[in-house]
C-alpha positions in Angstrom: 110.8 139.1 7.1 108.9 136.8 4.7 108.4 133.3 6.0 107.7 130.3 3.8 106.1 127.3 5.5 106.5 123.9 4.1 104.6 121.0 5.6 106.6 117.9 6.1 104.4 114.7 6.3 106.4 113.2 9.1 103.8 110.4 9.5 105.4 108.9 6.3 108.8 108.7 7.9 109.7 105.3 9.4 113.5 105.1 8.7 116.4 106.9 7.0 115.3 106.0 3.5 111.8 107.4 4.0 113.2 110.4 5.9 115.2 111.4 2.8 112.3 110.6 0.4 109.9 112.8 2.3 112.2 115.7 2.5 113.3 115.4 -1.1 109.6 115.4 -2.2 108.5 118.2 0.1 111.4 120.5 -0.7 112.2 119.5 -4.2 115.8 118.4 -3.7 117.5 117.5 -7.0 117.7 114.0 -8.4 121.4 113.8 -7.4 120.5 114.5 -3.8 122.9 112.4 -1.7 120.3 111.1 0.7 122.3 111.7 3.9 122.4 114.5 6.4 125.4 116.2 4.9 123.5 116.5 1.6 120.4 117.7 3.5 122.4 120.5 5.2 124.0 121.4 1.8 120.6 121.7 0.1 119.1 123.9 2.9 122.1 126.1 3.6 121.5 128.3 0.6 117.7 128.1 0.3 117.7 131.9 0.0 119.4 131.6 -3.4 117.9 130.1 -6.5 120.7 127.6 -7.0 118.5 124.6 -8.0 119.2 122.7 -4.8 115.6 123.0 -3.7 112.3 123.8 -5.4 111.7 126.2 -2.5 113.5 129.5 -2.4 112.8 132.1 0.3 114.8 135.0 -1.2 117.2 137.2 0.6 116.2 137.9 4.2 113.5 135.2 4.0 112.9 132.4 6.5 112.0 128.8 5.8 109.8 127.1 8.4 109.5 123.3 8.2 106.2 122.3 9.8 106.1 118.9 11.5 102.6 118.1 12.8 102.3 115.7 15.6 106.0 116.0 16.4 105.8 113.9 19.6 104.7 110.9 17.5 107.5 111.5 15.1 110.0 111.7 18.0 108.6 108.5 19.5 108.7 106.5 16.3 111.9 107.7 14.9 114.1 109.2 17.7 117.3 109.1 15.6 115.8 110.9 12.7 114.0 113.4 14.9 117.2 114.3 16.8 119.1 114.6 13.5 116.4 117.0 12.2 116.9 119.2 15.2 120.7 119.1 15.1 121.0 119.7 11.4 118.5 122.5 11.4 120.7 124.2 14.0 123.8 123.4 12.0 122.4 125.1 8.9 121.9 128.3 10.8 125.3 128.0 12.6 127.0 127.5 9.2 125.3 130.6 7.8 126.1 132.7 10.9 129.8 131.7 10.6 129.8 132.8 7.0 128.4 136.2 8.0 124.8 135.5 6.9 121.5 135.5 8.7 119.9 132.2 9.9 117.1 131.1 7.6 115.7 127.8 8.8 113.3 127.1 11.6 111.0 124.3 12.7 107.3 124.4 13.7 106.8 121.4 15.9 103.1 121.0 16.7 101.4 118.6 19.1 103.4 119.1 22.3 100.6 120.8 24.2 96.9 120.3 24.5 94.5 123.1 24.9 93.0 123.2 28.3 89.2 122.5 28.4 
């Protein structure tokens, strides 16, 4: 399975407006992107197809990993947006499974654990 990792600069997210701006820029959502979580889900559900809803396409059988560095800081600053990211990522995969497809979206959340010295 081929995995495509896209870094999401979560440090730039401070509210819903910036959340959607950051994801639109990082993933290349189209100009008509609805800037809400339903539109976010729609754009990412078919990221294995070249349908123009994202600049990123993982191809059939691929996996898209959204990398969020310093996730604890993002969760602390923007708990509503952080929770929505978790829930909507899960919903994208649920929606695909219900349609008979493989899940294709995952999160890499770094910063939870420190390395013992």
